[in-house]
Residue, then its C-alpha position, 0 to 999 in steps of 0.5 A: m293060226q297065230t301062235s302067241q309068244p310068252n311074255n317074259t315080264e308076265t312070266m317073271t311076275d308069276p310067284v311060282i316061276k319067280k321062286m324057282h328062279n331065285h332058288v336056282h340063283w342061290a343054288k348057283d352061288i353055292q355050286q360056283k364056290g365048291l363049298n364044304i358044308l358040315i351038317t351037325d345033328d344027332d337026328p339021322m333023318s334031319r341030317t339026310v334031308l339037309s345033306g341031300f338038299i345041299a348035295q343037290s345044290g352043288a355043295k359038298a355035305h359032310e355029316v357028324d352027329n354031335g358037337q364034339a365031332a363037329v369041333e374036331y372036324c373043323q379043326s382038321n378039315p376045310v369047312d366053309l359053313v356049319l349047320m348046327d343043331l342045339d340039343m345033342p349028346k357029348m357036346n351041345g350046339f351052344d358049346a360046339t359053336h363057341e369052340i368052333k368060333r375059337i379056332k385060330d385064324q379062321f372064320i367059319p359061319v355057324i347057322v343054328v337049325t333048331t326046333y326051339e322058338d324060345e327067345t331066351i334060347l335063341t339069344k343064348a345061341q347068338a351069344y355063343g357065336a351063332d351067326d344066324i338061326v333057322s327054325k325047323p321044319v326048314s324052309h329050303e328057300l330060306l335056308l339057301s338064302k341064309i347060306n348064301a348070305m353067310i358064304r358072302l360074309k365068309y368070302l369078304y372075311d377071307r378076302e380081307k384076311s388075305l389082303v391083310l396078310h398080303l399087306e403084312q407081308k409087304i410091310k415086313e418085306r419093306d421093313i427088311a428092305n429099309h433095314r438093309l438100305l439103312k445098314m447099307h447107307n450107314d456102311l457106305k457113309r462110314l466107308v466114305e468118311i474113312k476113304t475121305n479121311q484117307l484121301r485127305q491125309k494122302d493129299i496132305e502128305l503128297l502135297e506137303m511131304d513130296r513137294i514141300t519137303s524138298l523146299y524145307s530140306l533146301a531151307g535147312g541146308m541153306a541155313h546150315e551152309i550159310n551160318n558157318p561163314l556168316g559167323f566169320i564175316k560177322s566177327s570180322l566186321d565187328n573187329l574191322k569196325k573197332l579197328v577203323m573207329g579206334q585207329w583211324n588217324d588224320t593222315h587218311n582222307l576224310q572222304d575215304f573214312e566216311k566211305a569206309i564207314r558207310m560200306i561197313m554199315r551196309m555190310d552189317k545191315g546185309v549180314k543182319r538181313i541174312v541172319n533174319i532170313i536164315n532164322i525164318l528158313k530154319d523155322l520153315s524147315n521145322v513147320s511140321r513140328a511147329r507149336h501154336g501160341p499167341l502170334d502177332v500177324n503183323n510181325s509175320i507180314r514183316n518177316a515174309i516181306e523180309v524174305v521175299h523183298s529186297d532193296e534191289s527189287n523193281y517194285d514198291i511195297q506199301m503197308a498199312l498194318g492196323k492194330i490187331p490182337p494176336i491169334n493162336s497159331s505158329p509163326e512157321e505156318i503163317n509165315l509160309c502162308l504169307m510168303n507164298i501169297i507175297t511171292n505170287a504178287r512179286d512175280a505178277v509185278a516183276e515185268k511192270e515198270s512201277g509195280i506196287i504191292s499193297i499189304k493191309s491188316f485190320y481187325y473186325a471186333d464184331n465177328q472177332t476176325i482179323v483180315i490180311q489183304i494183299t493187292d498187286n497191280g500186276i498182270g492179273m488172271p483171266e476169269k475162266i481160270m479163277p475156279r482153279v487157282f487153289d487146285p494143287f499144281f495149277t500154275t499160270k507161270p512158265v515151265g520151271k518158274g512155278t510149282g503150282v502149290g503156293l496158293t494150295l498150301a496157303e489155303r490149307i494153312v488158312k483152313r487149318h486155322d478155321g479161316h477163309i481165303y478169297l482171291t479176285s483178279k482182273e486180267g491186266q489190272g492185278t490181283t487181290v488175296t484176302v485172308v480172314l482168320p478168327v481171333 
């Protein structure tokens, strides 16, 4: 005899089997979560029935007989859901529900279980905070479905609360980290500024004190040593000039007389040049104490040429000095700047048969700046070393011929005047240095 197998589809459509399946599914939801359900009812029989049913479904049932006890229990114990009667001594279900809903940082679902069917009373229960209502006598299937719905709602609330707390903690940690980073950034910024200023000051001191102090000291010493005999020479020349001009007689050869006069005039010119050089050297020795004021840059150009260039030089200087307004500076600083640039140009054309140094000055009224351009047709420089020309102690000259601080000092002086300095050069063709200074 053939045995027929049960049809699952037919079995699931049977109302009784379907109800049993749903009942088991709801009970499984409760059991899996290990829930704590508080039963609040002054009727012992109702508590016993509800408690037994909850216990069979796998949850933990706790019982109290009045609203006040329910509130106190919820305040001191973990509770996942409350089944609340309305008509009880000490504190009724309305007030108890309201107090439970006021417990801070908790969401405890409250299902009212009551015999009342009056719409007004049921509406009042919801107004006091009840999440759902079940009428007595209780349908176990309906109660379980409502409990599961409330538990899912509580799960979502707790999950959202946990996420919010987690996010708040992360935000707090981020804010603390940002505050620390900002403080570290500000501290590092201040430290960098302090160290930068210190390094800049040390750089200036090392460059202008250690290297240039020797030059200033030499200039001051030369001025002092030369000045004394120079006074005697100047005085003697004056006397000699008066003697020759007043006492020369016809017995002397006229050509000798003219020759003597020319010699005296050359000596006088040379002395004047020495005096001018000494005055400039004196100024250079006091550059650290220089005072700023209106300065004629064209005059500074002439002074620099007076020191660097001599009649015996094997190169020519061509000047095209335009009409320019004075700038606010000290002659000591600008003279030193120009002397270093012109000295480099002089050294660059030293080996040429027809060396030329061209010096121009002009004024741009539109942007209120003056421009000094010094060009030589000397040996020039290769392109690869151009980025280093303003570096301290960098020089292309042979050992002993240059210190490598001339252009560095020139650049620093120009920058102290809020100006700019540019250098272009082509190997074998020459170099141009352009200085731009604000008026």
